[in-house]
C-alpha positions as CSV (number, residue, x, y, z in Angstrom):
1,F,85.4,-58.3,21.1
2,Y,83.3,-60.0,23.6
3,I,79.5,-60.5,24.4
4,I,77.4,-61.5,27.3
5,D,73.7,-62.5,27.4
6,A,73.1,-60.3,30.4
7,I,69.2,-60.5,30.0
8,T,68.9,-64.0,30.2
9,L,71.4,-64.4,33.0
10,A,69.5,-61.6,35.0
11,E,66.0,-63.1,34.4
12,A,67.5,-66.5,35.5
13,I,68.8,-65.0,38.8
14,G,65.5,-63.1,39.2
15,L,66.4,-59.9,38.4
16,G,64.5,-59.3,35.5
17,A,65.9,-56.7,33.1
18,R,68.3,-55.4,35.7
19,I,71.8,-56.1,33.9
20,N,73.8,-53.3,35.6
21,M,75.8,-55.5,37.8
22,I,76.5,-58.1,35.0
23,M,77.5,-55.5,32.7
24,Q,79.7,-53.7,35.3
25,T,81.4,-57.0,36.2
26,A,82.1,-57.6,32.4
27,F,83.6,-54.3,31.9
28,F,86.0,-54.4,34.8
29,L,87.1,-57.9,34.1
30,L,87.9,-57.0,30.4
31,S,89.2,-53.6,31.0
32,G,92.0,-54.7,33.4
33,I,91.9,-51.6,35.2
34,L,91.6,-53.7,38.4
35,T,92.7,-57.4,38.9
36,K,89.8,-59.8,39.0
37,A,89.8,-60.4,42.8
38,E,90.0,-56.7,43.4
39,A,87.1,-56.1,40.8
40,I,84.9,-58.5,42.4
41,K,85.4,-57.4,46.0
42,A,84.9,-53.7,45.0
43,I,81.6,-54.5,43.3
44,K,80.1,-56.5,45.9
45,D,81.2,-53.9,48.6
46,A,79.2,-51.5,46.5
47,I,76.4,-53.8,46.2
48,K,76.2,-54.2,50.0
49,K,76.5,-50.4,50.4
50,T,73.8,-49.4,47.7
51,Y,71.3,-52.2,48.2
52,G,71.8,-53.3,51.8
53,K,68.7,-51.4,52.8
54,K,66.5,-53.2,50.4
55,G,67.2,-56.4,52.3
56,D,69.5,-59.7,52.1
57,K,67.6,-61.2,49.0
58,V,68.2,-58.3,46.8
59,V,71.8,-57.9,47.9
60,N,72.4,-61.7,47.3
61,M,70.5,-61.7,43.8
62,N,73.2,-58.9,43.0
63,Y,76.1,-61.0,44.1
64,A,75.0,-63.8,42.1
65,A,74.9,-61.7,39.2
66,V,78.6,-60.6,39.7
67,D,79.5,-64.4,40.1
68,T,77.4,-65.5,37.0
69,A,79.0,-62.8,34.7
70,V,82.5,-64.1,35.7
71,N,81.7,-67.5,33.7
72,N,79.7,-66.2,31.0
73,I,81.7,-63.7,28.9
74,V,82.3,-65.0,25.6
75,E,85.0,-63.9,23.1
76,V,84.1,-63.4,19.3
77,K,87.0,-63.4,17.0
78,I,86.9,-61.1,14.1
79,P,87.5,-63.0,10.8
80,K,90.0,-61.9,8.4
81,T,87.3,-61.1,5.7
82,A,84.2,-59.4,6.8
83,G,80.8,-60.3,5.9
84,G,78.4,-58.8,3.4
85,H,75.7,-57.6,5.8
86,A,74.2,-54.4,4.9
87,K,73.7,-51.7,7.5
88,P,70.2,-51.4,8.0
89,P,68.6,-47.8,7.4
90,V,68.2,-45.6,10.7
91,V,64.6,-44.7,9.7
92,P,62.2,-46.4,7.0
93,A,62.5,-45.4,3.3
94,D,58.8,-43.9,3.5
95,A,59.9,-41.5,6.3
96,P,59.5,-37.7,5.4
97,A,62.4,-35.8,4.1
98,F,63.0,-33.9,7.5
99,V,63.3,-37.0,9.3
100,K,65.6,-38.7,6.9
101,E,67.9,-35.5,6.7
102,V,67.6,-34.3,10.3
103,T,66.0,-36.6,12.6
104,A,67.9,-39.8,11.3
105,K,71.3,-37.9,11.8
106,M,70.5,-37.4,15.3
107,I,69.2,-40.9,16.1
108,E,72.4,-42.1,14.6
109,G,74.5,-39.7,16.9
110,K,75.7,-37.5,13.9
111,G,73.6,-34.4,14.9
112,D,76.9,-32.2,14.2
113,Q,76.5,-32.9,10.7
114,V,72.8,-31.4,10.2
115,K,73.1,-28.5,8.3
116,V,71.7,-25.1,9.6
117,S,69.6,-24.7,6.6
118,Q,68.0,-27.9,7.4
119,M,66.8,-26.9,10.9
120,P,63.3,-25.3,11.3
121,C,63.8,-21.5,11.1
122,D,61.1,-20.8,13.8
123,G,62.1,-23.4,16.2
124,T,58.7,-25.4,15.7
125,W,59.7,-29.1,15.4
126,P,57.5,-31.7,13.6
127,T,55.4,-33.9,15.8
128,G,54.8,-37.6,15.4
129,T,58.5,-38.8,14.8
130,T,58.8,-41.6,17.4
131,Q,57.3,-43.9,15.0
132,Y,60.3,-43.9,13.0
133,E,62.5,-45.1,15.8
134,K,61.4,-48.8,16.0
135,R,63.9,-49.2,19.1
136,N,63.0,-53.0,19.5
137,I,64.0,-52.8,23.2
138,A,61.3,-55.5,24.5
139,V,62.9,-58.7,25.4
140,H,59.3,-60.1,25.5
141,V,56.0,-58.8,24.2
142,P,52.4,-59.4,24.5
143,E,50.6,-62.0,22.2
144,W,46.7,-61.6,21.7
145,L,44.5,-64.5,22.3
146,P,41.3,-63.7,20.6
147,K,39.1,-66.3,22.0
148,N,39.7,-65.3,25.5
149,C,39.1,-61.5,24.8
150,I,36.2,-59.8,26.2
151,Q,36.8,-56.5,24.1
152,C,36.8,-54.1,27.0
153,G,39.8,-52.1,25.9
154,R,41.7,-52.0,29.3
155,C,44.9,-53.4,27.9
156,S,45.1,-50.3,25.5
157,L,44.3,-48.0,28.3
158,V,46.9,-48.9,30.2
159,C,49.6,-49.2,27.9
160,P,52.3,-46.6,28.7
161,H,53.7,-46.4,25.2
162,A,50.4,-46.8,23.1
163,A,52.0,-50.0,21.8
164,I,48.9,-52.1,22.0
165,R,45.9,-50.5,20.4
166,M,42.0,-51.6,19.5
167,K,40.0,-51.2,16.3
168,I,36.7,-52.2,15.2
169,V,36.2,-52.5,11.5
170,K,33.8,-53.6,9.1
171,D,34.0,-57.3,7.9
172,G,34.5,-56.0,4.2
173,D,37.6,-53.9,5.2
174,L,39.8,-57.0,6.0
175,K,39.7,-58.4,2.5
176,K,43.5,-57.8,2.2
177,Q,44.6,-58.4,5.8
178,P,47.9,-60.3,6.2
179,K,47.2,-64.1,6.9
180,S,48.8,-63.8,10.4
181,M,46.5,-61.0,11.5
182,K,44.0,-61.8,14.1
183,S,40.5,-60.5,14.6
184,V,37.5,-61.8,16.3
185,D,33.5,-61.1,15.9
186,S,32.6,-57.7,17.8
187,V,30.4,-57.7,20.8
188,G,27.6,-55.0,21.0
189,A,24.7,-54.6,18.9
190,Q,26.0,-51.4,17.1
191,F,29.0,-53.5,15.9
192,K,27.1,-56.4,14.6
193,G,29.0,-57.7,11.4
194,S,32.2,-56.0,12.4
195,K,35.5,-57.4,13.6
196,T,37.6,-56.5,16.6
197,I,41.4,-56.3,16.3
198,I,43.7,-55.9,19.2
199,Q,47.1,-55.0,17.6
200,V,50.6,-55.2,19.4
201,F,53.1,-52.9,18.0
202,T,56.1,-55.2,18.8
203,E,58.9,-52.9,17.7
204,D,57.8,-50.1,20.0
205,C,56.7,-52.1,23.0
206,C,58.8,-51.8,26.1
207,G,57.7,-55.2,27.5
208,C,56.3,-54.0,30.9
209,T,53.5,-56.4,31.1
210,L,50.8,-54.0,32.6
211,C,48.3,-54.9,29.7
212,V,48.4,-58.5,30.9
213,D,48.0,-57.6,34.4
214,A,45.1,-55.2,33.5
215,C,43.3,-57.9,31.5
216,P,40.2,-58.7,33.4
217,A,39.2,-61.8,31.3
218,K,39.0,-65.1,33.5
219,E,41.7,-66.7,31.2
220,K,44.1,-63.8,30.0
221,A,43.6,-62.5,26.6
222,L,47.1,-61.7,26.4
223,K,50.4,-63.8,27.0
224,M,54.3,-62.7,26.9
225,I,56.1,-64.2,24.3
226,E,59.9,-63.8,23.2
227,N,60.3,-60.8,20.9
228,N,62.4,-62.8,18.1
229,E,63.0,-62.1,14.5
230,A,59.9,-64.4,13.5
231,V,57.6,-62.5,15.9
232,R,58.9,-59.0,14.4
233,T,58.4,-60.3,10.8
234,Q,55.1,-61.6,11.4
235,E,53.6,-58.4,13.3
236,I,55.3,-55.7,11.0
237,P,53.2,-56.0,8.1
238,N,50.2,-56.4,10.5
239,V,51.0,-53.3,12.1
240,K,51.1,-51.5,8.6
241,Y,47.7,-52.9,7.8
242,F,46.3,-51.9,11.1
243,L,47.2,-48.3,10.7
244,S,45.6,-48.3,7.4
245,L,42.3,-49.3,8.4
246,P,39.6,-46.7,9.0
247,E,38.9,-45.4,12.4
248,V,35.3,-46.0,14.1
249,A,32.8,-43.4,13.3
250,N,32.3,-40.9,16.3
251,K,28.7,-41.2,16.2
252,E,29.3,-44.9,17.0
253,I,31.4,-44.8,20.3
254,D,31.1,-43.1,23.6
255,P,34.5,-41.6,24.4
256,S,33.6,-41.3,27.9
257,T,33.7,-45.0,28.4
258,V,36.8,-47.1,28.6
259,K,36.1,-49.0,25.4
260,G,34.9,-45.9,23.6
261,S,38.0,-43.9,24.7
262,Q,40.4,-46.6,23.4
263,L,38.7,-46.8,19.9
264,M,40.0,-43.4,19.3
265,R,43.4,-42.9,17.7
266,P,46.1,-42.0,20.5
267,M,48.0,-38.8,19.6
268,F,50.8,-39.5,22.3
269,E,52.9,-42.4,21.4
270,F,56.2,-44.5,21.8
271,S,57.6,-42.0,24.1
272,G,60.9,-42.6,25.9
273,A,59.3,-42.6,29.3
274,C,60.2,-45.8,31.7
275,A,58.9,-49.1,30.8
276,G,55.7,-49.5,32.9
277,C,55.6,-45.6,33.4
278,G,52.5,-44.6,35.5
279,E,52.1,-41.1,34.1
280,T,52.1,-41.6,30.4
281,P,48.8,-43.7,30.1
282,Y,46.8,-40.5,31.5
283,I,48.5,-38.1,28.8
284,K,47.7,-40.8,26.1
285,L,44.0,-40.8,27.1
286,A,43.6,-37.1,27.1
287,T,45.0,-37.1,23.4
288,Q,42.8,-39.8,22.3
289,M,39.8,-37.9,23.7
290,F,40.5,-34.3,22.9
291,G,43.7,-34.3,20.9
292,D,42.5,-32.9,17.8
293,R,41.9,-29.7,19.5
294,M,44.3,-29.6,22.5
295,L,46.7,-27.0,23.4
296,I,49.1,-28.1,26.0
297,A,51.5,-26.3,28.5
298,N,53.8,-28.6,30.1
299,A,55.9,-28.0,33.2
300,T,59.4,-29.0,33.2
301,G,59.8,-32.8,34.6
302,C,59.5,-36.1,33.5
303,S,56.6,-35.2,31.1
304,S,58.5,-32.4,29.4
305,I,61.6,-34.7,28.8
306,Y,59.7,-37.6,27.3
307,G,57.0,-35.4,25.8
308,G,59.3,-32.8,24.3
309,N,62.3,-34.8,23.6
310,L,64.6,-35.0,20.7
311,P,65.4,-36.1,18.3
312,T,61.9,-37.7,18.2
313,T,58.8,-36.5,19.6
314,P,55.8,-38.7,20.8
315,Y,53.0,-36.2,20.1
316,C,51.3,-36.9,16.7
317,K,48.3,-36.1,14.7
318,R,45.4,-37.6,12.7
319,A,45.3,-38.4,9.0
320,D,43.8,-35.0,8.5
321,G,46.7,-33.0,10.2
322,R,45.1,-32.3,13.4
323,G,46.7,-32.9,16.7
324,P,47.9,-31.4,20.1
325,A,50.1,-28.4,20.0
326,W,52.5,-28.5,22.7
327,A,55.0,-26.1,24.5
328,N,57.0,-26.0,27.7
329,S,58.1,-22.8,29.3
330,L,59.6,-23.1,32.7
331,F,59.3,-25.4,35.8
332,E,57.7,-22.4,38.0
333,D,55.6,-20.7,35.5
334,N,53.6,-23.3,33.9
335,A,50.2,-22.7,35.1
336,E,50.5,-18.9,33.9
337,F,51.7,-20.2,30.6
338,G,48.8,-22.2,30.0
339,L,46.3,-19.5,31.3
340,G,48.3,-17.5,28.6
341,M,47.2,-20.1,25.9
342,R,43.6,-19.9,27.1
343,N,43.5,-16.3,27.2
344,T,45.2,-16.0,23.6
345,A,42.5,-18.6,22.2
346,N,39.6,-16.5,23.8
347,K,40.8,-13.6,22.3
348,F,41.3,-14.9,18.6
349,A,37.9,-16.6,19.1
350,A,36.4,-13.1,20.1
351,Q,38.2,-11.3,17.3
352,A,37.0,-14.0,14.8
353,A,33.2,-13.6,15.9
354,E,33.5,-9.9,15.8
355,L,34.9,-10.0,12.0
356,L,32.1,-12.7,11.2
357,E,29.5,-10.1,11.9
358,K,31.4,-7.3,9.7
359,A,31.8,-10.2,6.9
360,V,28.2,-10.4,7.1
361,A,27.6,-6.5,6.7
362,E,29.8,-6.5,3.7
363,K,27.9,-9.2,2.4
364,L,30.9,-11.5,2.1
365,I,28.9,-14.4,3.5
366,T,25.2,-14.9,4.4
367,K,23.7,-13.9,7.9
368,K,22.6,-17.7,7.8
369,M,26.0,-19.1,7.7
370,A,27.4,-16.8,10.3
371,G,24.5,-17.5,12.7
372,E,25.2,-21.3,12.2
373,I,28.6,-20.8,13.0
374,T,28.0,-18.7,16.1
375,N,25.3,-20.6,17.6
376,A,26.7,-24.3,16.9
377,P,26.9,-26.4,19.9
378,Q,30.3,-27.9,20.4
379,K,30.0,-30.3,23.2
380,T,30.4,-33.7,21.4
381,Q,33.2,-34.6,19.0
382,D,30.5,-35.0,16.4
383,E,29.4,-31.3,17.1
384,I,32.9,-30.1,17.1
385,E,33.5,-32.1,13.6
386,A,30.3,-30.2,12.2
387,Q,31.7,-27.1,13.5
388,R,34.9,-27.7,11.4
389,G,33.0,-28.4,8.4
390,R,31.1,-25.0,8.8
391,V,34.3,-23.1,9.2
392,A,35.8,-24.8,6.3
393,K,33.1,-23.6,4.1
394,L,33.5,-20.1,5.5
395,K,37.2,-20.2,4.6
396,E,36.4,-21.4,1.1
397,A,33.9,-18.4,0.7
398,L,36.5,-16.0,1.9
399,T,39.6,-17.3,0.1
400,G,40.7,-15.1,-2.8
401,N,38.4,-12.3,-1.7
402,K,40.4,-8.9,-1.4
403,S,38.5,-7.5,1.2
404,V,40.2,-6.2,4.4
405,I,37.8,-8.0,6.7
406,A,38.4,-11.3,4.6
407,K,42.1,-11.3,4.9
408,R,41.6,-10.5,8.6
409,L,39.1,-13.1,9.4
410,L,40.7,-16.0,7.5
411,P,44.0,-16.5,9.8
412,V,41.8,-16.4,12.9
413,A,38.6,-18.5,11.7
414,D,40.0,-22.0,13.1
415,Y,39.5,-20.3,16.6
416,L,35.6,-20.5,15.9
417,V,36.3,-24.1,16.6
418,K,36.6,-24.9,20.6
419,K,40.2,-25.3,21.6
420,S,40.9,-27.5,24.8
421,V,43.6,-25.9,26.9
422,W,45.4,-28.3,29.2
423,I,48.3,-27.8,31.6
424,F,50.4,-30.9,32.4
425,G,52.9,-31.3,35.2
426,G,54.1,-33.5,38.2
427,D,53.7,-32.9,41.9
428,G,57.0,-31.2,42.3
429,W,55.7,-28.4,40.0
430,A,51.9,-28.4,41.3
431,Y,52.4,-28.8,44.8
432,D,55.8,-26.8,45.4
433,I,57.4,-24.7,42.8
434,G,54.4,-23.7,40.8
435,Y,51.8,-23.7,43.5
436,G,51.4,-20.2,43.7
437,G,50.8,-19.8,39.9
438,L,48.5,-22.9,39.9
439,D,46.6,-21.2,42.6
440,H,46.2,-18.0,40.6
441,V,45.1,-19.7,37.5
442,L,42.4,-21.9,39.2
443,A,41.0,-19.0,41.1
444,S,40.8,-17.1,37.6
445,G,37.7,-19.0,36.7
446,E,39.0,-19.4,33.2
447,N,38.2,-22.7,31.3
448,V,41.5,-24.4,31.7
449,N,42.1,-28.3,32.7
450,V,45.1,-29.2,34.9
451,L,46.5,-32.8,35.1
452,I,48.8,-33.3,38.0
453,M,51.0,-36.6,37.5
454,D,51.4,-37.3,41.2
455,T,54.4,-39.8,41.9
456,E,54.8,-38.2,45.5
457,V,58.5,-37.1,44.6
458,Y,60.5,-35.1,42.2
459,S,60.7,-38.0,39.6
460,N,62.9,-36.4,37.1
461,T,65.8,-35.2,38.9
462,G,66.0,-38.5,41.1
463,G,63.4,-38.7,43.8
464,Q,63.5,-35.8,46.0
465,M,60.9,-35.0,48.5
466,S,57.9,-32.9,47.6
467,K,54.9,-31.6,49.6
468,S,53.0,-34.5,47.9
469,T,55.6,-36.9,49.6
470,P,53.4,-39.1,52.2
471,R,54.5,-39.2,55.7
472,A,56.8,-42.2,56.5
473,A,58.2,-42.5,52.9
474,T,62.1,-41.9,52.4
475,A,63.2,-39.9,49.6
476,Q,66.1,-37.5,48.8
477,F,66.0,-34.6,51.5
478,A,63.7,-37.1,53.7
479,A,66.2,-39.9,54.2
480,G,64.8,-40.6,57.9
481,G,61.3,-40.6,56.7
482,K,59.2,-37.6,56.0
483,K,57.7,-36.2,59.3
484,M,54.9,-34.3,58.0
485,P,51.7,-35.6,56.1
486,K,50.8,-35.2,52.4
487,K,49.3,-32.0,51.4
488,D,45.7,-32.5,50.3
489,I,45.7,-30.3,47.3
490,G,42.4,-31.5,45.8
491,M,40.6,-30.5,49.0
492,I,42.2,-27.2,49.1
493,F,41.1,-26.3,45.7
494,S,37.6,-27.8,46.1
495,T,37.0,-25.0,48.6
496,Y,37.0,-22.4,45.8
497,G,33.7,-23.8,45.1
498,N,33.8,-23.2,41.1
499,V,36.9,-25.5,40.5
500,Y,36.2,-29.0,39.1
501,V,38.3,-31.6,41.1
502,A,38.9,-35.3,40.4
503,K,41.3,-37.7,42.2
504,I,41.9,-40.8,40.2
505,A,44.1,-43.9,39.9
506,L,43.9,-46.0,36.7
507,G,44.7,-49.4,38.4
508,A,42.0,-48.7,40.9
509,N,39.1,-47.6,38.8
510,P,39.4,-47.2,34.9
511,S,35.9,-46.1,34.4
512,Q,36.1,-43.3,37.1
513,V,39.4,-42.0,35.1
514,V,37.7,-41.8,31.6
515,K,34.6,-40.1,33.3
516,A,36.6,-37.6,35.2
517,F,38.4,-36.5,31.9
518,A,35.2,-36.3,30.1
519,E,33.6,-34.3,32.9
520,A,36.7,-31.8,33.5
521,E,36.9,-30.9,29.8
522,A,33.1,-30.3,29.6
523,Y,33.3,-28.2,32.6
524,D,33.2,-24.3,31.5
525,G,35.6,-23.3,34.2
526,P,39.0,-24.4,35.8
527,S,39.4,-28.1,36.1
528,L,41.9,-30.2,38.2
529,I,42.7,-33.7,37.9
530,I,45.0,-35.4,40.3
531,A,46.2,-38.7,39.1
532,Y,48.1,-41.4,41.0
533,A,51.2,-42.5,39.1
534,H,53.5,-45.1,40.2
535,C,57.1,-44.5,39.6
536,I,60.4,-46.3,39.9
537,N,61.4,-43.8,42.7
538,H,58.8,-45.8,44.7
539,G,61.1,-49.0,44.7
540,I,58.6,-51.1,43.2
541,N,58.5,-53.7,40.4
542,M,56.9,-51.6,37.6
543,A,54.9,-54.7,36.2
544,K,53.0,-54.5,39.7
545,G,52.4,-50.7,39.6
546,F,48.7,-51.2,39.1
547,D,48.5,-53.4,42.1
548,Q,50.0,-50.8,44.1
549,Q,47.4,-48.2,43.0
550,R,44.7,-50.3,44.0
551,K,46.1,-51.0,47.5
552,A,46.7,-47.3,47.9
553,V,42.9,-46.8,47.1
554,N,41.8,-49.7,49.4
555,C,43.9,-48.6,52.3
556,G,42.5,-44.9,52.1
557,H,45.9,-43.2,51.2
558,W,44.4,-42.4,47.8
559,P,40.5,-41.9,47.9
560,L,38.8,-41.4,44.7
561,Y,36.2,-38.5,44.2
562,R,35.0,-36.2,41.9
563,Y,33.8,-32.5,42.9
564,N,31.6,-31.1,40.2
565,P,30.4,-27.7,40.8
566,E,27.6,-28.1,37.9
567,L,25.9,-30.6,40.1
568,E,25.4,-28.2,43.0
569,E,23.7,-25.8,40.4
570,Q,21.2,-28.9,39.7
571,G,20.4,-29.1,43.4
572,K,22.7,-32.2,43.7
573,N,25.7,-32.9,45.8
574,P,28.8,-31.7,44.0
575,L,31.0,-34.4,45.7
576,T,30.9,-37.9,44.6
577,I,33.2,-40.4,46.5
578,D,34.0,-43.3,44.1
579,S,35.8,-45.5,46.4
580,K,34.9,-47.4,49.5
581,A,36.0,-46.9,53.2
582,P,39.6,-48.1,53.9
583,S,39.5,-52.2,53.9
584,I,43.3,-52.7,54.4
585,P,45.9,-51.2,56.8
586,F,48.2,-48.4,55.3
587,A,51.2,-50.6,56.0
588,E,50.0,-53.5,53.8
589,Y,50.2,-51.0,51.0
590,A,53.2,-49.0,52.2
591,L,55.4,-51.9,53.0
592,N,55.3,-53.3,49.4
593,E,57.6,-50.2,48.2
594,N,61.2,-49.6,49.2
595,R,60.6,-46.2,49.9
596,Y,58.8,-47.0,53.0
597,R,60.6,-50.6,53.7
598,A,63.9,-48.7,53.7
599,L,63.3,-47.0,57.0
600,K,61.6,-50.1,58.6
601,M,65.2,-51.7,58.0
602,M,67.3,-48.8,58.9
603,N,65.5,-47.5,62.0
604,P,62.6,-49.9,62.9
605,E,61.4,-47.9,65.8
606,H,61.1,-44.7,64.1
607,A,59.4,-46.5,61.0
608,D,56.6,-48.0,63.3
609,E,56.2,-44.4,64.9
610,L,55.7,-42.7,61.5
611,M,53.5,-45.8,60.2
612,A,51.2,-45.4,63.1
613,L,50.8,-41.6,62.4
614,S,50.2,-42.4,58.7
615,Q,47.6,-44.8,59.5
616,K,45.8,-41.7,61.5
617,D,46.4,-39.7,58.7
618,V,44.6,-42.1,56.3
619,E,41.6,-42.3,58.8
620,K,41.6,-38.5,59.4
621,S,41.5,-37.8,55.4
622,W,38.9,-40.5,54.9
623,K,36.6,-39.1,57.9
624,F,37.3,-35.6,56.7
625,L,36.2,-36.5,53.1
626,E,33.1,-38.2,54.2
627,G,32.1,-35.3,56.4
628,R,32.5,-33.0,53.5
629,A,30.4,-35.0,51.1
630,N,27.6,-35.2,54.0
631,A,27.8,-31.4,54.6
632,L,27.3,-30.7,50.9
633,E,24.3,-33.0,50.6
634,P,21.4,-30.6,49.4
635,A,18.6,-30.2,52.4
636,K,15.7,-32.4,51.4
637,K,12.5,-30.3,50.7
């Protein structure tokens, strides 16, 4: 057989991890389908046709990939006697029985061997199974440099795959730590005598480098190193020990801050999303802040594919078994599906409250116990955990009781603890196919939280135009550049007056992002978060995704704001603008992306015309936003 070190060759050329042309060349040269000359000519012709609109530099790099592949194919001769290397197990030995019997078979490509008797009879699939994959796909992984670290948590916040995490532990808890595990004295009065650890999960990292980019330290606290056997051998026991360490107590952290949120366990990890994905950090953050009580309705799209994938599932749970409950219905009815979840949770909660009163009447429980449960505040994580304790005592008091009331109350008692209902989807769903349903749900006044991960195209199906696609951008069905401006869905829904609306961008203002999630969930009514998500369909280097987010905000294409109806009730302006007036031209942002640059190369005159209109769109949008904020300013008494 033959081998080729495609990654090393691609990196030397400047293609990064893009090895497709190297592998294609190797295939045709070895298969003999075409002669060497015919194959090289055909591949280079295809390169010109496919990448020509991206410029001569990209074309020439791909030409170089073909040429270098020709001279770097190495034959490996199979010896007459095979070696004695044992095949490593597909999943770890400590994996649950279901993972060993079903998941491992599917990972191995032997799903047809799974017995019907081994399948879940109700279709419910166990969560938290991505932790057993250990794909080891990153060529380079980050290494933490404790002496440079300011302990802000941003590296953990931006990681699309939850492959870098933060913990603060008491010094005494580290007595058995591996010698190679790094830690540093924690900053902050409340953490005096503690150690901070930033742990990289090398086997699960995708090597996107976003964590390095996000590090705000003067001297970066992270650097990329080769993910070799020595690194993995060192970090595997470190990861295992890190996971065994206790979590920080809720009372010691503020989850509405960047650092506080990153001291909470992510319940969305190691998904199959693209390296450097712009969507998954938002999902991960939501699970860190509210995952123990989340009910998620997920629209079909990228987020349903990497979120509800098989054979492994990225949603996971805490040590006590609590975590997000997730389901996907259809592309077009996701908002309604989520509203159904909300109404069901409300109905069960009302039923439980009614049965609680009857339990008091039958003297199954005391009036004091019922009153404490009914009147308990559930705004903070500590308050929710306290309510869980009360409900646990209630269930203990009812267990074994043969009363009809007790038997009816036990199955719904957990609904006395607040549930957080979330509706996830992309712009193709929210702006287009599911827009009518979304409008219906937000107009209902019910307490649901909607997260739109806005990539400005239908990402999962290959980059088709949506109503979120900006003017001047090229996409499928808009090859000549989109002629109409982007739909301003945030301002549209803010006109209802009772919908919380936030427009956020993680790369531009992480603190505003965390604050928006906290406010949206706390608001007792419909909430809408519109999150900028960079995407491979934009035609960018994904390692620079957050740079583009910053430019999108700075040019005014993506103004940051929060519209909070509760502030109006307090006599304050409900609209808070969290970004400054545009400081760079729209083109300075747009022309970093192939979706805009392609039109400039194909039809410069038309591109300039649309770009000029886009600049006017930005100016008009900012003027409207400022005017709206001024109009909503309460009259001075």
